[in-house]
Structure formats: C-alpha cells, structure tokens
N, C-alpha and C positions, 0 to 999 in steps of 0.2 A: 573256362578254367583259369583259375588264378595263376598268375605268374609272377606276382611281386607282392610283398608283405604291405597290407594296408594299415598303417598303425598312426593314423591322424590322431585318434583319440589318446588320452593319456592313462586310460583306466587300465589296471593290470590285467583283470580278466579279458578285457576287449584285445589287448595286445596278445594275449596268450591265444584266444579264440583265432586271431588272425594267422598267427605262426601255425596252429592246427590246420587251418584251411589251406595255407600254403603246403604243407608237408603232404596232406591228403590229396594234393592234386598232382603229386609225382607218383609214378608207376611203383616205384619201389616202396613207397610207405603208404599206399592205399588200403592195404590189408590191416594195418596196425590198429590195436586197441589203444588209443592216446591215454585213455584216464589208467589203465592197468599195467601199462608198459613201463619200463624203466625210462623210456623217452619222456615221460610226464616230467620228471625230475628236471631234464635238460630244459624241456619248455619252460619249466618255473623259474629257471636260473636266467635264460634269455629274456623272458618277460620281465623279470624283476629288474635285469641290468637297463633294458631299454626304457622301462617305467622311470627308474631313478635318474637316468641321462636326460630323459624329455623332461621331467619336473625340473632339474637341475638347470637345464637350458632355459626353460621358461622363466624360472626364478631370477635367473642371471640377466637375462633380458629385461625383465620387468625393472631390475635395479639399475639398469643403463639409462632411465629416462626419468625424469623429474615427476611427470604426471603419474607413473605407474609404480615409482619406488616404495617400498615399505619400512626399510631400513633407515633410521634416523642418521646414520652415517653416510649413506648414499645420497639422502636428500639434502644433508648440508654441503656434501661436496660438490652437488650440482648447484646449490644456491652459491656456493662460492665461486665457481666457475662464471656465474653470473654477475659477480661482483658484489654480492648481497651478504651482508653481515649479520647472521642470526643474534636475537636477543638472548642474553644470558638470564640466570635467575636474578631477579630485582630485589633489593632491600626495601622493606617498609620504612616509610620516612613521616615524622611527625614534626609540627612546628611548636615550638615552647617559646615563652617569654621568660627571660633569665634576668634576675636583679640581685643586688647584694646590698645590705643595709648596714653601712658603717658609721651610723650617727654617734657622735660623742666619742670616735676613736681618733686620738691624736696623731699626728704626722700621717693623715692618710694619704694616698697619693692622688694627683689629679683625673689620671687615666688608669684603668685596668685592664689587662688582656686576659682573655680566656682561651687557654692553648688549643690547638687542634687536636682532637681524641679525647676530649673531656667525655666523660661516660655518665650514661643515666641507666636506669633499669626501671622495667614495668612488668608487671604481673598480668598475664593475658590467659584465661581459663586455668588457673593454677600454675603456669609455667612462666618462668622469669626470664625475660629477653634483654639482652644489652645493646643500648644505643650509644652512639657517639656523635661529635660533631667532625666535620670533615674540613674546617677551615677554621682560623683564628678570628675572634670577635673582640671587640674591645667596648668599653663603658666609660663615661667622664662622670665626674662628681657633679651632681645637680646643684650643689651649694649647701645642701643640708645633710650629706653624707649617703645619698641613696644613688646607686650605680646601677643603669639600665643598659645592656647589652644590645648592640644592634648590628645591622649587617652593613656592608660598605654601601648600600644604598639608603640607608637610614631606617629600615625596617626593624622593628622589634620582635618581629617573629623569625626565632632561630631555627633553622632545619636541623634535625638529629636523624641519623640513619642507624637501622638495625644491623647488628654483624659483629662478627669477632675480626679485628685487625690482623692479617697476616702478611708475611714477608717472604718474597723469593729473590735470591741473589744469582747473578749470572756474571761470566767473565767474557769478555768479548774475544773470539778466536781469530784466526788469520783471515785475511781478506779474501783468499782464495777458496776459502771453505764456505760451505752454505750454513748461516748461523740460525739454528733453531733454538727459540728459547720458549719451552714449554711449561706451563704452570698446571702442575697436575691435580686440580681441584675443581669438580664439577659443582660445587656451590658458589663459586666467585661470582660476584655483581662486577661485571666489568666496566660498569659505569663510574664504579668508585675507585678505579685503579689510579695510582700516581707512579709515574715512571722517572727515577732520578739516575742519571749518568754522570759518575764521578770519573775524574780524570785519571787515576789509579786506584790501586788496590788498598792503598793508603791514604789516599788524599780525603780531605774533608770538604773539599769544594765539588760542586755538582751544579749541573745544568738540568731544569726540569723539562722533559720532553711533553708536548702537548698532545692530545688526540687527534686523529685525522679528521675527526667529524667536525672539528672546530676551525679546519683550514679553510681559509679564503684565498689566499695567493700562497703558492708553493715556488720555491726555488732550489738550487743546489745546497744552500745553507740553512734552509729552514728546519726545524726540529719537530717531526711529528711521528706518532706511532700508531699501530694499530694493533687490535687483538681481535681474532676471531676464533671460533670454535673449530677445532680438528675432528676428523672422523672418530677419534677416540673418545671423544666427549670432553676432553680437556680444552685448555685455550693457550693459543700460541701467539707471541708477541713479537710483531715484524715491525723493521725500520725500514727507510727508503734507502735508496743506493746512490744518491745525489742527483737522479733524475726522475724517478718514480714519484715518490711523495718525500723529498727532503734528504737531510743528511743522516748517515748512518754512524753509530759509536764506532771509534776506533780500535783497533786490536789492543790488548791489555786494559782497557778501559772496565769498569765496574759498572753493572747495572742492577739497580734495586727496584723491584716493582713491590707496592704495597697495595692491599684491597681488602675489601670487606668479603668475609665467608658469611654468606646469610642465610636464613631460615624461610626466606620467600613469603608466601601468604600466612604463614602460622603466627607471623608478628604484627599482622594487621589488626585494628581495633583496640590498640593501646590508649588508656584514656588517662592514666596517672604515671607520672614520670618523676621518679627522684635520683638527683645528683649522686653519683659516687664518689666524685672528686670533691674536696673543699678548696676553697680559695685561700691562699696564704699571703698575708699582708703583715709585714713588718714581724715574719716568724710567728704569727698567731694565725689559726686556720679558722675560716669563718664559713657557714653554710650558704649555699648558693640556692637562692629562692626559685622556685620553678612553677609556672603557671602554664597548663595546656592552652594552647590556641587551636590546634585541630590533633584530632586522634590519629594514630598511625594508619597509613593505608598505602596503596601502590605496590605492596609486596606481592611477587608472583614467580612462578617456577620458570624453568627455560622456556622459550617460546616453542609451542606444539609444532609437530611437525606439517599437521595441515596447515596452519598458518604460513609457515616457511613456503610450503608449495604455493600457496594463493599469492602470497606477497612478493617473492623473488622475481618472478617473471615481469611484475608491475614495477618494481624497483629498477629492473634492467632495462625496462621501456623508458622510464623517466630519466636514466642516464644524469641523475643528480642535477635535474631541473624541473621546473613547475609550468607546465603548460596545460595539459588535460587535467580531468578531474580525477582520473585513476593515479596520476603524479601525486597529486595532494594526498589522497587516500593512502598510497603506498609508504610515503614518507611519513605521515603523521602515526599511522598504525605501528610502523616499525621502530620509531623513536620514542614514543611515549606510552609506556607500559600502563600508566592510568586510564588510558583511553582504550574501551572495548573495541570501539568501531567509530569510523568517520563516514559522514555523507557528504559529498562536496558536488556543487553545481553551479556552473556560470549564470551570469546575470540574465543572459539571453533565455535561460530556461526557466526564470523565476517568475512568479505571479506577486505583484506588476514587474514589467521588464525592468531591468536594471543593467545596461550595458557598462562594462568596465570594472564590474564587481565579479568577486567569487565568493559564492556563499558556502560555509563550512558549518557544519552541525555534529558535535562531539557527544556520542553516547559513553559516559564515564563509567567505569567500575562501579558497584555499590561500595558507599561508605567514604567516597571523595569529597573532601570539604570543598565548599565554595571557593575559598581562597586559593587552594591548590588548582582547581578548575580555572580559575582565572589567571593563574600563572603559566599553566599550560597554553592558554590562549596567547598570551602575551610572549612567549617564546616562540611559538608558530609564526606569529606576525613579524617579530624582530629577528629571529635567526634563520627562518626558512623563506618565507615570502619576500621578504627584502632582498634576502642574498641569491635566491635561486629562480625566482620568477624571471622569465625571459622577456616579459612585457609589463606595463603599467597596471597592475590589478591591485584592487582595493579588497582586501578580505573583510567579509561580514561574517560574524557568528551569530548564530541562531539557535536556540535551544531545541531537542527534539520534541516534536509534537506526539502526544500519546493519543492514540485511537482505541477506543474500549469497544468490545464486542459482547452483547447481551445474547446468550444462547440459551433458548428455551427447548430443551432436550427431552424427549420422551420414547421410551423403549418397551417393546413387548419383552416379557420376563415370565418365564416358567420356573418358579422357586424348587419344583421336584427335579430339576436337573442338576441342581448344585447344592441343595441344601442351605441358602441364605433367604432370609427375609428380604422383602421388597425395600425396606429402610437401609439395610446394609448395602444392599445392591445400588441403590441411589447414591448414598455416601461415596461408595467406592468409584462409581463412575463420574462424579462431580469432581473427585479427587484426581480421577484419572485425567479429565478435561483441563484441569489446572496445570499438571504435569506436561501434557502435550503442549500446551502454550508455552511453558517455560522452556521446552526441549526444542520446539520447532519454530516458535514465532519470537516476539520480544527483541527483535533486531531489525535494522534497515534493511528493506528489499525482501521481506520474508512474506510471501503472500499466503492467506488464508484460503484453503480449499476445502470446502465442505464434504466432498466426496471422500477424501483422504481421511478426515476425523472420522466420518461415518463408518468407514471401513475397518479402523483401529477399534472402534468401540463395538461394533459387532463381533470381532474377534477377541474380546477380552474373556469371554468364556461360553460355553455352549448354552447356557440358560438365556444368554441375550439374543433373542430371535431375529429382531430387526429394529431400528432406530430412525428417528426423525428429528429435526433440527430447525426451529425458526432462529431466525438472527435480526437483531435490531444492532445499528451503530451509533455510538456515542461519543461525542466530542465536548470538551470543556474549554469555555471562555472566561477569562478574568474579568470582573465587573466592579463598578463602584456604585454602592447602593445610596439612594437619594440624589442620584445625578443622572444625566441624561447619557446613555451608552449608545452608540452606534459602531457596528462592526459587522465585518464580514467573516464566515466561517467556511473554509474549504474542506469538503468530505472527500475522501478517497474512493467514491462511488457515485454512480448515478442514483437518483433518488425515484421512487415509484411515483407516476404521475398522480395528479389528484384524483380522488374518487369519491362518490356521493354517499358512501357508508363509513369508510375508515380515514382517520387522519394520519397523515404521513409523517408530520413533525410534532414533536412533545418535548416540553422543557420540564425541569424541576418546578416545584411549588413555591412561590414566594407572595409576600406582602403587597397589595396595590389598592390604593383607594379604600383601606380597611377591609378588604376582602382578601381569601387565599386564592391565588390565581395560578394558572400555568400559560404558556403560550403553545398555540396549536395552528396549524393551518385550517382555513374555513373549507368545509366539505365542498367539494367539486372546484376548489380554487387553490391557487398557489399562493394566495395572500394570506399572511400570518396576522392572528389576532389573539387579544388577551381575553381568555375564558375564565369564568368562576368554576368553582367545583360542581355547579348544578347545570353546566355546559350553556350558560348564558355569556354573551359577548360583552365584555366590559369596555374594551377600546378596539375599535374596529379595524384599524390598520397599524401594525408595528412593524411591517417588514413583509420581505417575501422568499420564495426559494425557486432555484431554477433546476428541474429535475434532470436536465440534461448534463450539466457540469458541476452539479452537486453543491452548489454555493448557496448559503443561507445568509441572508442580508438581514439584520436587526436595524432598526431606524428609532431613535428617540425612545430607548426604554428606559424607564426610571421606577426601579422596584423600591419600595421602603426598606425592605429586608428580604434574605433568602432565608427559607425556612431550613435549609440543611445546615446553615450555619458556617458554610464554606465561603471563600471570597470568589468562587467560579459558579457558573450555572452550567448545568447538563443540559445538552441538547441532544435528542434522540431521534433517528430517522429510521424508515423502513427502506433498505436497499432494493433498486429494481432488479439486480441479479444476486441472490444469495448463494449462488454457487463458489463465487470467489470474491475477495475483498483484497485488493491489490494497493499496499501503501505508496503514497507519493513521496518523493525526495527524502525529507527527514521524519517521515512518519513512521512509528512504531505501534504494532497492533498488540494489543493486551486484552485480557479476559477481565470483563466487569463481575467479580466474584460475587458482590452482594445481590446483584440483581439477576443473576443467571441461576438456572434451576435444572434438575433431572428428575424426572417422574416416571416410575415404572407401571406399566399397564400389566395386570396378571393376564397371562396366556397360557392356560394349562394345555400342554401336547401329549401327556403321558398319564393323565388321571381322567376317570369316570366321576362326575360328581353326581350322587344320587340325592334326590329331594325326598325328604321323610316327613 
C-alpha cells in the first residue's frame, strides 16, 4: 500500500496518477470514482502545480551551470565569473590602397593627412554599406605630385572597417557609488571602441584609456578599460580601482566612448570601395583614388553560446598564459574572429620530432585574404606567444591539410514507395552526403564514421531500403614537373596490405617517357612502380608504402606534365578500416565530390512484375 506520493517523473499525467494511487490507498477515499468525482478537478490543480514547480526547478537548476545553461544571459554570466570576455559583433574589414594626384597643382604641400573617420561606400548584393578609417594616415609628395598614403609601418594597405560611428557620453559619479557605464547597443563592435576621459564637462583636454587586452604591466596609475557583455545583451564599460587594473576616472570627469555599430557578416565580400570624402588642398577639393587590395571579410555576429560554453573553461584554465595546446587554442579562437578554429600541438607530438616548437594550424573562415591571414599569424607571434608564453617556445605555422574521401554509395530503392525516379533519388542522396560533410565534418578533429552516415541515409525516406558505401582516401601533394620529386605523404589511416588481385595505391595520370602513366603498388608488394595504361611497368621502383602507419614514400618521381593541369598530384589509397577515418593534428576531412557517386538499385517491395 502506497503511503507517499511517487513524483520523480515530471509528466502531468504521471503525477496525477501517483496522486490517485495515494488517495485510493486511504480508507476514506478507496470507494471514490476519481474520473467522475469533483475531486478530479482538485487532482488536476495539484498535478498541474507540481508539474510546473518541478519544471521550473529543473530549468533553474540547468541555468545554474555552464554546461547545461540554455539562456545566453546565463552563459554570459557564468563566463564572466570565469574571467572570460565574450566576443561582440565584429565589423568587416577591407584593405585599400589610397592615393591622390596633385600633378601641376601649385603650392601643393609636402605631406597630406587623411583624418580618422574618412568614409567609403561599397555595394554588396544591392545594399550599400559604409566603411571608415579608424586612424589618421599620411602621404608624402613623391616629387611629381603623387601622394600615396601609408600606415605607421610603411604599408600602403590601409584598413577600413564597416560600421556607423556612434558616441555615448557618461559623467563620473561619486567614488562611494558603484559606477555602471552601459552602452545600450547590441550591434556594437567592442574592438573598435575608443575611450576618452576629459578633465571636466567643459574641458577640451583628454586622456585616452587603452583596452585591458593590450596591458603588459599594470600599476595604480595605468589607464585601462574593459568592455564586457552584460546579461541584458548590452555592453558595460569598466575601469580599475587603482589596484585591479589601473586608475579609475575621478568624480566629475566626462567619459566619451565612440564605437562602430556593425552589420556583421552582411558586409563581407565587398570588392569596390568609393571614397565619400574629398581631400581639400588650398580650398580646392580633390578626389581620393581607391584601389582594393583585399575584399571585405571578417564580419561576424556575436559569439555563439556554444562557442562561449566551449572556450570559457579553456580560457579560465589558461589564466592568460600559454603552456598547453588548449591555452593557445582558447586565446586564438577568442581574439581572432577571422579564424574559424585552430589546431595546436607541441613539437614532441610532431612528425618529425621538433622539441622547443609549438605548431599552430589556423582554419580561416572563407574569403579571408592571404595578407589578412599573414597579419593574424604575425599578431599571434608578436602579441601573444612573445608576451604570454611561460617558456621559450618557437611558434611554427602550418596550413591545414585537406584529406578527401571518395564515397561510392549504392542503395536499394523502391520507387513505388515514394513516387520518385531512381535518377532523382540518386541526386537527392548525393546532395545529402554533401550536406552531411558540411554539417558534421570539414573541421579539425571531426571523425568520419561510416555507420553514422549509413543510418542517416537509410532514414531519408521509406523508399531507401538499405545502403552500402565503399571508401577511398585521397591526399594531394604539390610537385614540380620535369624535376625529381621526393616526398612522404602521411595518411590518417592504416592502408590495406598488398594483395595479389587489387592495387592499394593509385595516383592521377601523368606523362612520363612519352606515355600516359600512373603510379600503383605492384601486386603482392608494397613497392610502388610507374605503370602505363595497359598495366605494363615503365619504371620498376619509385617508392613504397607502409600499411601500418599509412605513410607513402615517393622517391625520384619526374613527370613531364600532369594530365589534370593542376600543380599537385592526387594519391588515392584503400583504407584498412573503412568504418572510421580519424584525422591527425591539422587534417580536415572533406568529400571528393567529383569522384564520389550514388547509385540506386531497384528493389521493388510492393509490386509484382508480370512477364508478358
């Protein structure tokens, strides 16, 4: 006989049934018809109240922890407690070359200054966006009246940022009051903020405070600020108290914060920029010549809650120092929005071993120019590795390595169950596989598991009865034609042992000794040879492969030309284990769409075919 209410489940009907069981166990209620009696309404109220309270407690408890929180405000609050600053919306940035032609202009100056805030416009998909300079740049007369603007480092590539400049003014209150300076703008790019502190409301003199991220040494007189996202989604400006991170503005002083309100990723891919401002020389206006060096890129939305959930504990563990690979990963992915993700490993994990080095591979977002990528690497090396590394480490950057999977898919298909032709279903499944790779792979440390893909293909619709997939793994190696090439290729899998019927290694076609040839392993051997298209051996030994570690060694390979017209040769292997392909270090798995296929095998389950 039940003496307590069993309400571990949160379902309304379960709670109500438990209440019924409890009441029916009592002598005074055991003859009641709970479905027809008025007590049924009371049970509904009790069950509903218990249900709501249980759900509320469950939701509240979830929000109390970073791994389970769902609301952005909760996740931002937890990250703030860990000392992690979330990334705001980021403005797109482009590099342009700016010049002015004053040939034959009398009395032209020796130098010309281009003021901060000079505006440019660009039309992207029919929408006009405004870009502007965030610093002042200068140009000198080259002797013939041509002025070319340069940065302080002498570069002719001038950065311009998308956004509308906005200003927020605060008056500093009394010291015994907690000063809260809120910028009520969710579109703010906090990396473009400029904080000026004026001596008084009417003063024209100011001191510019610097962002805390640029601090190297801090004392009671240093002037730094920080901007962090509040649970409301807006941004708060904070200053030190003389001990935490420098000096705080004094009561009565005026704080002016200027920043860019950004459109985020919408302003990416701008290619043509027109100057909105003309340069005035001797009261005459001249048109500024603008040449695009790199298209606009790097614009992004606020940091996603899943990114915050992942990176906040890593940043907390690093404590603003670089020791482990996760320290590097957290700092890079937090501070560089152009970087989609980073892979980092130490030299003792590298092949070959390289003690005292840290290897960094950056997977940039699409459309990031080469010059911008190099600038990011330079900043990581100069601003982070140099200042935050606790030991002497040499950073070495290496590009991501793409590993292509060739999938030969065949599936049993009953067209009568869905009303589609086999050609349409083949196209649908081919596109599904493309989307699967885009959704689940194409990033560092993403493992391909064949069973997962098979399960999802079988669930596309009821007409797909079962699926089979054959897998080949392909990598690409840059070579120089008409030159001896010697190199090793590390595959992310073991390779099938030599066989007396099937070749395990195969390359693209190339011209060699006047013949069209390919490299294959000799049957029953791990030795590689050059074969013509009639399967005759043209060159007996051009390398070998090791099935156990997945390394292919090519020695003295001298093709006349590659028939593909590419600068790289494709090397294709049969993996020993097709069930899963796990990328190594900085490898990224992608689908080789040109060589993958999906074939329908008609398998009629609901029709009887009559032969007439």
